[in-house]
Each structure stands twice: as structure tokens, then as C-alpha cells.
C-alpha positions as CSV (number, residue, x, y, z in Angstrom):
1,M,68.5,24.7,-3.0
2,S,70.9,22.8,-5.3
3,Q,70.8,19.2,-6.4
4,V,73.7,18.4,-4.0
5,D,71.9,19.9,-1.0
6,N,69.1,17.4,-1.3
7,Y,71.4,14.5,-1.9
8,P,71.9,11.8,0.8
9,K,75.0,12.8,2.8
10,Y,76.1,9.3,3.4
11,L,77.4,9.1,-0.2
12,F,79.5,12.2,0.4
13,E,80.9,10.6,3.6
14,T,81.6,7.5,1.6
15,F,83.8,9.4,-0.8
16,A,85.6,11.2,2.0
17,I,86.2,8.0,4.1
18,F,87.3,6.1,1.0
19,S,89.9,8.7,0.3
20,E,91.2,8.6,3.9
21,L,91.4,4.8,3.7
22,L,93.4,5.0,0.4
23,F,95.7,7.6,1.9
24,S,96.5,5.5,5.0
25,D,96.9,2.4,2.8
26,Y,99.2,4.2,0.5
27,L,101.4,5.4,3.3
28,Y,101.5,1.9,4.8
29,S,102.3,0.1,1.6
30,H,105.1,2.6,0.6
31,E,106.8,2.7,4.0
32,T,109.9,0.6,4.8
33,D,110.3,1.5,8.5
34,P,108.4,-1.2,10.6
35,L,107.3,1.2,13.3
36,R,106.0,3.7,10.8
37,K,104.2,0.9,8.8
38,Q,102.6,-0.1,12.1
39,F,101.5,3.4,12.7
40,Y,99.9,3.8,9.3
41,L,98.1,0.5,9.7
42,E,96.8,1.8,13.1
43,Q,95.7,4.9,11.3
44,F,93.8,2.9,8.7
45,L,91.9,1.1,11.4
46,E,91.5,3.9,14.0
47,G,91.0,6.7,11.4
48,K,88.1,5.5,9.4
49,A,87.8,1.8,8.9
50,T,86.2,1.3,12.2
51,T,84.1,4.5,12.2
52,M,80.8,2.5,11.9
53,F,81.6,0.8,15.2
54,D,82.3,4.0,17.0
55,V,79.3,5.9,15.7
56,A,76.6,3.1,15.7
57,P,75.9,3.3,19.5
58,E,75.8,7.1,19.2
59,V,73.1,6.8,16.5
60,V,71.1,4.4,18.6
61,V,71.3,6.8,21.6
62,E,70.3,9.8,19.6
63,H,67.2,8.0,18.1
64,A,66.3,6.6,21.6
65,V,66.5,10.1,23.1
66,Y,63.9,11.4,20.7
67,E,61.7,8.4,21.2
68,G,62.1,8.5,24.9
69,V,61.2,12.2,25.1
70,K,58.1,11.5,22.9
71,Q,57.1,8.7,25.2
72,G,57.9,10.6,28.4
73,T,60.6,8.2,29.6
74,I,63.4,10.7,29.1
75,K,62.9,13.6,31.6
76,G,66.4,14.5,32.7
77,A,70.1,13.7,32.9
78,D,69.7,10.6,35.0
79,D,67.4,9.1,32.3
80,L,70.0,10.0,29.6
81,D,72.7,8.4,31.7
82,A,70.7,5.2,32.1
83,L,69.8,5.1,28.4
84,T,73.4,5.7,27.3
85,K,74.8,3.0,29.6
86,R,72.2,0.5,28.4
87,V,72.9,1.2,24.7
88,F,76.7,1.4,24.9
89,S,76.9,-1.8,27.0
90,R,75.6,-3.6,23.9
91,Y,78.6,-2.5,22.0
92,S,81.4,-2.6,24.5
93,I,82.5,-4.1,27.8
94,W,83.7,-0.7,29.2
95,P,80.4,0.9,30.3
96,E,79.8,-1.8,32.8
97,K,83.3,-1.4,34.2
98,H,83.5,2.4,34.1
99,D,80.3,4.0,35.3
100,E,81.3,7.5,34.2
101,L,80.9,6.3,30.6
102,K,77.1,6.6,31.1
103,M,77.6,10.3,30.5
104,T,78.9,9.8,27.0
105,W,75.7,11.3,25.7
106,M,77.1,14.7,26.5
107,N,79.9,14.2,24.1
108,I,77.9,13.2,21.0
109,G,78.5,16.5,19.3
110,L,76.5,16.0,16.2
111,M,73.4,15.2,18.2
112,Y,73.3,18.9,19.1
113,E,75.1,20.4,16.1
114,D,73.5,18.4,13.2
115,P,70.8,16.1,14.5
116,F,70.5,12.7,12.9
117,Y,73.7,13.2,10.8
118,D,75.8,10.5,12.5
119,I,74.0,7.7,10.6
120,N,75.7,9.0,7.5
121,Y,79.1,7.9,9.0
122,V,77.8,4.4,9.5
123,Y,76.6,3.9,5.9
124,G,79.5,6.0,4.6
125,A,82.1,3.8,6.3
126,L,80.4,0.6,5.2
127,L,80.3,1.7,1.6
128,A,83.9,3.1,1.8
129,L,85.1,-0.3,2.9
130,K,83.2,-1.9,-0.1
131,F,84.9,0.7,-2.4
132,Y,88.3,-0.2,-0.8
133,E,87.6,-4.0,-1.3
134,M,86.7,-3.5,-4.9
135,Y,89.6,-1.2,-5.6
136,T,92.2,-3.6,-4.1
137,R,90.7,-6.6,-5.9
138,D,90.4,-5.0,-9.4
139,P,91.8,-1.4,-9.4
140,A,91.4,-0.8,-13.2
141,H,87.7,-1.8,-13.3
142,F,86.8,0.0,-10.0
143,V,88.6,3.2,-11.0
144,A,86.8,3.4,-14.3
145,G,83.4,3.0,-12.7
146,Y,84.3,5.4,-9.8
147,I,85.5,8.1,-12.2
148,A,82.3,7.7,-14.3
149,L,80.2,7.9,-11.1
150,M,82.0,11.1,-10.0
151,R,81.7,12.7,-13.5
152,N,78.0,11.7,-13.8
153,G,76.8,13.8,-11.0
154,F,73.6,13.1,-9.1
155,D,70.8,12.5,-11.6
156,A,69.4,9.5,-9.8
157,P,69.1,8.1,-6.2
158,P,72.4,6.7,-4.7
159,E,71.3,3.1,-5.0
160,V,70.7,3.5,-8.7
161,L,74.0,5.2,-9.3
162,L,76.0,2.7,-7.2
163,K,74.4,-0.1,-9.1
164,R,74.8,1.5,-12.5
165,F,78.5,2.6,-12.2
166,L,80.0,0.2,-9.6
167,D,77.5,-2.8,-9.6
168,I,76.9,-2.3,-5.8
169,D,73.6,-3.4,-4.4
170,L,72.8,-1.5,-1.3
171,H,70.5,-4.3,-0.2
172,D,73.2,-7.0,-0.6
173,P,73.5,-8.9,2.7
174,R,77.2,-9.4,2.0
175,L,78.0,-5.7,2.5
176,V,78.5,-6.0,6.2
177,P,80.4,-9.3,6.2
178,D,82.7,-8.1,3.4
179,A,83.5,-4.9,5.4
180,L,84.2,-6.9,8.5
181,K,86.5,-9.2,6.5
182,I,88.6,-6.2,5.5
183,V,88.8,-4.9,9.0
184,K,89.7,-8.3,10.3
185,E,92.5,-8.7,7.7
186,K,94.0,-5.3,8.8
187,I,93.7,-6.3,12.5
188,D,95.5,-9.5,11.8
189,L,98.3,-7.6,10.0
190,L,98.6,-5.2,12.9
191,E,98.7,-8.1,15.5
192,E,101.4,-9.7,13.4
193,S,103.4,-6.5,13.4
194,Y,103.1,-6.2,17.2
195,R,104.5,-9.7,17.6
196,K,107.7,-8.8,15.6
């Protein structure tokens, strides 16, 4: 098994999601047609910037399924439906309004294909938004650290490498508020474009 095989997958997802954010942002900032600009901004938000919001309830459902089976509270589809509705209702108004959404557990593909992988998208999106914030605030400084990180390889745990090359503290309580600030700024831009 290679060094990469043992490495936390959330960092790989971070690199991928960050690249997708940059691509959508580039298309948005270089477009002159207002409708296309709006589309690229929507893609920034729908594509990857809000991934953690989409995936978080799936992660909770998956973990609760394993815990429920272990405790004997999950015995069949009705139990899975009830669990899913309960969890997703904490994240959205729609499960209470559309009862068929209780069956969403059937569509959480990675729960079957690659158990416990979804959490990598939550952390990956959070870190990708941090990368994006740093890149837009000080591109030269961020790019130098990012390239050095990529060239270095994985000779230490992610939290050590992120601190060493990008001065990111994975335990910093500002990570989530900073990510939400970026999402809110993009939503505000999109709302403004809808009003025009």
C-alpha cells in the first residue's frame, strides 16, 4: 500500500473542490454576458461551495444507521425512513412538507459503495473554502504555500502540513464562520444579479 493510500481522503477532496471553485470563479469573473455570469455564480454555489450542507445530513444518517443497527433500533425500511426524516428535518424544511423525502436514505450512494467516505466532502469543502478565501485575499502568498505543499508530498499528517505550508489550523473555530462568510457573499451577489 502506498503512502497516498493511507492518507486522509479529505485533503484530496479539498484539492479537487478548490480547483472546481477556482474554475467557476474564473468563468464568472471573465464573463461579460449577465446571464452567463449568473449561471457561473450559481455553479460556484451549487457545484461545490455548498457541498458540506448537502452531505452533512447524509453523514449523520449513515453513522446513525450503524449505531441503530448495533443498538437494535434499526430493523427495517420503516426505521430507516423515520431516522432519515428526523435527521434531514434538522437541516431543511422540506422533509416535513414532503413525506416521500424520508426515503432519501436509499439515494445515499456512498453509504453502499464506499462506507463512511461522505465525511471527506464535508471537511474537503470546508477547507476548499478556506483555500479560496486565502487565495482571493492574498494570491501570491497563498499560491507559493500551495505549490510548496503539493511539491512536498505527504510526509506528515494533514494538520501538520496545512499549518507548515499554509498556516491553517484545523482546530481554529473560525474555519466554519469564514466559510459561511464566503458562501453568503456569493449568495448576496447572486441575489443582486436576480434583481437586475
